[in-house]
C-alpha positions as CSV (number, residue, x, y, z in Angstrom):
1,X,120.6,143.2,17.4
2,X,120.7,141.4,14.2
3,X,118.2,142.3,11.4
4,X,116.6,138.8,12.2
5,X,116.0,139.6,15.8
6,X,114.2,143.1,14.7
7,X,112.2,141.5,12.4
8,X,111.2,138.6,15.0
9,X,110.4,141.3,17.6
10,X,108.4,143.5,15.0
11,X,106.2,140.3,13.9
12,X,105.4,139.4,17.4
13,X,105.2,142.7,19.4
14,X,101.4,143.4,19.1
15,X,100.6,139.6,19.7
16,X,102.7,139.8,23.0
17,X,100.9,143.1,24.0
18,X,97.4,141.1,23.6
19,X,98.8,138.1,25.4
20,X,100.2,140.3,28.3
21,X,97.0,142.3,28.5
22,X,95.0,139.2,28.7
23,X,97.1,137.7,31.4
24,X,97.0,140.8,33.5
25,X,93.0,140.6,33.5
26,X,93.3,137.0,34.8
27,X,95.8,137.1,37.5
28,X,95.3,138.4,41.0
29,X,98.8,139.7,43.1
30,X,99.0,141.2,46.1
31,X,102.0,143.7,46.4
32,X,101.4,144.8,49.7
33,X,104.0,143.0,51.4
34,X,106.2,143.5,48.3
35,X,106.1,147.3,48.4
36,X,106.6,147.0,52.2
37,X,109.6,145.2,52.3
38,X,111.2,147.2,49.3
39,X,110.4,150.1,51.4
40,X,110.9,149.4,55.0
41,X,113.9,147.0,54.7
42,X,116.2,149.1,53.1
43,X,119.2,149.4,55.9
44,X,119.2,145.6,56.3
45,X,119.0,144.6,52.8
46,X,121.9,147.2,52.0
47,X,124.2,145.9,54.5
48,X,123.7,142.5,53.8
49,X,124.4,143.0,50.1
50,X,127.5,145.2,50.9
51,X,128.5,142.4,53.3
52,X,128.8,140.0,50.1
53,X,131.0,142.3,48.1
54,X,134.8,142.2,47.6
55,X,136.7,145.4,48.1
56,X,137.2,145.6,44.4
57,X,133.2,145.0,43.6
58,X,132.5,148.0,46.4
59,X,135.0,150.3,44.2
60,X,133.4,149.5,41.1
61,X,130.0,150.1,42.3
62,X,131.3,153.4,44.0
63,X,132.6,154.5,40.7
64,X,129.3,153.8,39.2
65,X,127.3,156.0,41.9
66,X,129.8,158.6,41.1
67,X,129.3,158.5,37.3
68,X,125.5,158.2,37.6
69,X,125.1,161.4,39.9
70,X,127.6,163.3,38.6
71,X,126.8,163.2,34.9
72,X,124.0,164.4,32.4
73,X,123.1,161.6,30.1
74,X,120.1,160.4,28.3
75,X,117.7,158.4,30.5
76,X,118.1,155.0,29.6
77,X,114.6,153.1,28.8
78,X,115.7,150.2,26.3
79,X,117.9,148.0,27.8
80,X,120.2,145.4,26.3
81,X,120.8,142.6,28.7
82,X,124.5,141.4,29.1
83,X,125.9,138.5,31.2
84,X,126.5,139.2,35.0
85,X,130.0,138.7,36.4
86,X,130.3,135.3,37.9
87,X,129.3,134.7,41.3
88,X,128.3,138.3,41.7
89,X,125.2,138.8,43.9
90,X,122.5,140.9,42.3
91,X,121.4,144.0,44.8
92,X,117.9,143.2,45.9
93,X,116.9,146.9,44.7
94,X,118.2,146.6,41.2
95,X,115.8,146.6,38.2
96,X,112.7,147.4,40.3
97,X,111.5,149.5,37.4
98,X,109.4,149.2,34.2
99,X,111.3,149.3,31.2
100,X,110.1,150.2,27.6
101,X,110.8,148.4,24.5
102,X,111.8,150.2,21.1
103,X,108.2,150.9,19.6
104,X,108.9,148.9,16.6
105,X,105.4,147.9,15.8
106,X,102.4,150.4,16.1
107,X,99.5,149.1,17.8
108,X,96.3,149.2,15.9
109,X,94.6,151.4,19.0
110,X,97.4,153.8,19.4
111,X,95.3,156.7,18.9
112,X,92.9,156.1,21.7
113,X,94.3,153.4,23.7
114,X,97.5,154.8,24.6
115,X,99.1,157.8,26.4
116,X,102.5,159.5,25.4
117,X,104.9,161.3,27.7
118,X,107.6,163.6,26.3
119,X,110.6,162.3,28.7
120,X,113.3,164.8,29.5
121,X,117.0,164.0,29.6
122,X,118.2,162.7,33.0
123,X,118.9,159.6,34.9
124,X,116.3,156.9,35.7
125,X,116.1,156.2,39.0
126,X,113.6,154.9,42.3
127,X,112.6,157.0,44.8
128,X,111.5,155.9,48.0
129,X,110.1,158.2,50.9
130,X,110.1,156.1,54.2
131,X,110.8,156.3,58.0
132,X,111.8,160.0,57.8
133,X,113.9,160.1,54.9
134,X,113.8,159.9,51.2
135,X,116.3,157.9,49.1
136,X,117.3,157.9,45.3
137,X,118.5,154.6,44.1
138,X,119.9,154.2,40.7
139,X,118.7,151.3,38.3
140,X,121.4,149.3,39.9
141,X,120.0,149.5,43.2
142,X,122.6,151.6,44.9
143,X,121.9,154.6,47.0
144,X,123.0,157.9,45.1
145,X,121.1,160.5,47.2
146,X,119.8,160.4,51.0
147,X,117.6,163.5,51.5
148,X,114.7,165.3,53.1
149,X,111.6,165.6,50.8
150,X,107.8,167.0,51.1
151,X,106.8,163.4,50.1
152,X,104.7,161.4,52.7
153,X,107.0,159.8,55.2
154,X,109.9,161.1,53.5
155,X,111.3,164.0,56.2
156,X,111.9,163.7,60.0
157,X,109.2,166.1,61.2
158,X,106.3,164.1,58.8
159,X,103.1,164.3,61.4
160,X,101.8,161.0,59.8
161,X,103.0,157.4,60.3
162,X,106.4,157.3,58.9
163,X,106.4,153.5,59.0
164,X,103.3,153.1,57.1
165,X,102.7,155.9,54.7
166,X,106.1,155.1,52.6
167,X,105.7,155.9,48.9
168,X,107.9,154.4,46.1
169,X,108.2,156.7,42.6
170,X,109.7,155.9,39.1
171,X,111.5,159.1,38.2
172,X,113.7,160.9,35.9
173,X,116.6,162.9,37.7
174,X,117.8,166.1,36.2
175,X,121.0,167.1,37.8
176,X,121.4,170.4,36.3
177,X,118.1,171.6,38.0
178,X,118.1,169.3,40.9
179,X,114.7,168.2,39.7
180,X,113.0,164.7,39.8
181,X,110.7,164.4,37.2
182,X,108.0,161.8,38.2
183,X,107.0,159.1,35.3
184,X,105.1,156.9,37.4
185,X,103.8,155.7,40.6
186,X,104.2,152.3,42.1
187,X,103.1,152.8,45.8
188,X,101.7,156.0,47.8
189,X,101.2,156.2,51.3
190,X,101.4,152.3,51.8
191,X,98.9,151.7,49.0
192,X,100.7,149.5,45.9
193,X,99.5,150.6,42.7
194,X,101.5,147.9,40.7
195,X,98.4,146.1,39.7
196,X,96.6,149.3,38.8
197,X,95.9,150.3,35.2
198,X,98.2,153.2,33.8
199,X,95.3,155.6,33.6
200,X,94.4,155.1,37.2
201,X,97.9,155.4,38.1
202,X,98.7,158.5,36.0
203,X,95.3,160.2,37.8
204,X,96.5,159.4,41.1
205,X,99.9,160.5,40.3
206,X,98.9,164.2,39.2
207,X,96.5,164.5,41.7
208,X,98.5,163.3,44.8
209,X,101.6,165.5,43.8
210,X,99.4,168.4,43.8
211,X,98.2,168.1,47.3
212,X,101.7,168.1,48.7
213,X,102.2,170.6,51.6
214,X,104.8,173.0,50.5
215,X,108.1,172.3,52.0
216,X,108.5,173.3,55.6
217,X,112.3,173.5,55.9
218,X,115.3,174.5,53.5
219,X,116.4,170.9,53.5
220,X,113.2,170.0,51.7
221,X,113.7,172.4,48.9
222,X,117.1,171.1,48.2
223,X,115.3,169.0,45.2
224,X,111.9,169.4,43.7
225,X,109.5,167.2,42.5
226,X,107.7,167.5,39.2
227,X,105.1,165.3,37.5
228,X,105.4,164.8,33.7
229,X,102.3,165.5,31.5
230,X,100.7,162.4,30.2
231,X,98.8,163.3,27.0
232,X,96.4,161.2,25.1
233,X,97.6,159.7,21.9
234,X,96.0,161.3,19.1
235,X,97.3,162.4,15.8
236,X,97.3,166.0,16.8
237,X,99.4,165.6,20.0
238,X,101.6,163.1,18.6
239,X,102.3,165.9,15.6
240,X,102.9,168.6,18.0
241,X,105.1,166.9,20.5
242,X,107.1,165.4,17.6
243,X,107.4,168.4,15.5
244,X,108.2,171.0,18.6
245,X,109.8,168.7,21.5
246,X,111.1,171.6,23.2
247,X,107.9,173.2,24.0
248,X,107.6,172.1,27.9
249,X,110.5,174.0,29.2
250,X,113.0,171.1,30.0
251,X,115.9,169.1,27.4
252,X,113.6,166.4,25.6
253,X,115.0,162.9,25.2
254,X,112.1,161.2,23.6
255,X,108.8,159.8,23.8
256,X,107.4,157.0,26.0
257,X,104.1,155.7,25.0
258,X,101.7,153.6,27.6
259,X,99.3,151.4,26.8
260,X,95.9,152.8,29.2
261,X,95.1,149.3,30.5
262,X,98.6,148.2,31.4
263,X,99.8,147.4,35.0
264,X,103.0,148.4,36.2
265,X,105.5,145.4,35.2
266,X,108.6,145.3,36.6
267,X,111.3,144.7,33.9
268,X,110.7,144.9,30.3
269,X,107.2,145.1,28.6
270,X,106.1,145.7,25.1
271,X,102.8,147.6,26.7
272,X,105.4,150.7,27.2
273,X,107.3,151.9,23.9
274,X,110.1,154.4,23.2
275,X,110.9,156.6,20.4
276,X,114.1,158.6,20.9
277,X,114.3,162.1,19.8
278,X,116.8,161.4,17.0
279,X,114.2,158.9,15.4
280,X,111.3,161.6,15.5
281,X,111.0,162.6,11.8
282,X,111.5,159.2,10.5
283,X,109.2,157.0,12.6
284,X,106.7,159.5,13.8
285,X,106.0,160.8,10.0
286,X,105.5,157.0,9.3
287,X,103.0,156.3,11.7
288,X,101.1,159.5,10.5
289,X,101.2,158.4,7.0
290,X,98.1,156.0,5.5
291,X,99.9,152.8,6.9
292,X,99.2,152.8,10.7
293,X,100.5,149.1,11.2
294,X,104.0,149.9,9.4
295,X,106.8,148.3,11.6
296,X,110.0,150.4,11.7
297,X,113.6,149.5,12.5
298,X,115.0,150.8,16.1
299,X,117.8,153.0,16.1
300,X,121.1,152.3,17.9
301,X,120.0,150.6,21.1
302,X,120.6,152.4,24.3
303,X,122.9,150.8,26.4
304,X,122.1,150.0,30.1
305,X,124.4,151.5,32.4
């Protein structure tokens, strides 16, 4: 990214935040059918997508899955979009997550109007529990894990309705501890939450995960789900997490900031901001100075894999 591009983004980031919040208040969207198709049409859409791929493309994607499921690397949240290979069909499950922008310009309501989450290192992924199984999909849409979990509709002996109680979660997977850290919630037991404010989504996420029944079988204990703790963004919480990022018993990667009024936006949004751990001292220190509207230069962009 050039310095001109960085300046342009810094100058309009707060303006785009305000515009997007106003647009969210006006528009009415029904995500019921969208979430249902995402959760219940998995086998058919996977087969249709695989049928369009050449042997070379399938081999390349298989290598990607092996890499994503077998390595421990930074959970990429800031994306750089590159050109897609010519005529290559996009996986229908690709890019279904909300991606942050670098927090280049400090919002005027940072203290009081935003949450912050200290993110662990790991692989960003989408979890879908439906029809008696749980699938983990990479950001490119490929299935990298198929397992039984304690999530609603996520195991074979689920006592509720396995076809209507589907769930969709935004997670970070830590291979070393077999843990899915739940970052956000898009759908719970068939109820879509895309158009709900962050404040409600986080409340629903924390309360529903604590209500889950304990695993009944050994297969359900293969992976654990752990919710990430959102903090009100205050000078005290920001100072504490930035000065001691290792206090939450996992390997930290950086801070994600969420506007409390923001909906879950599929794709890139200025209402979610990222500061990598390598930039804490430089950036967080400038925010806590007497000049809260100061713009900062992002570090090396994290490449989308």
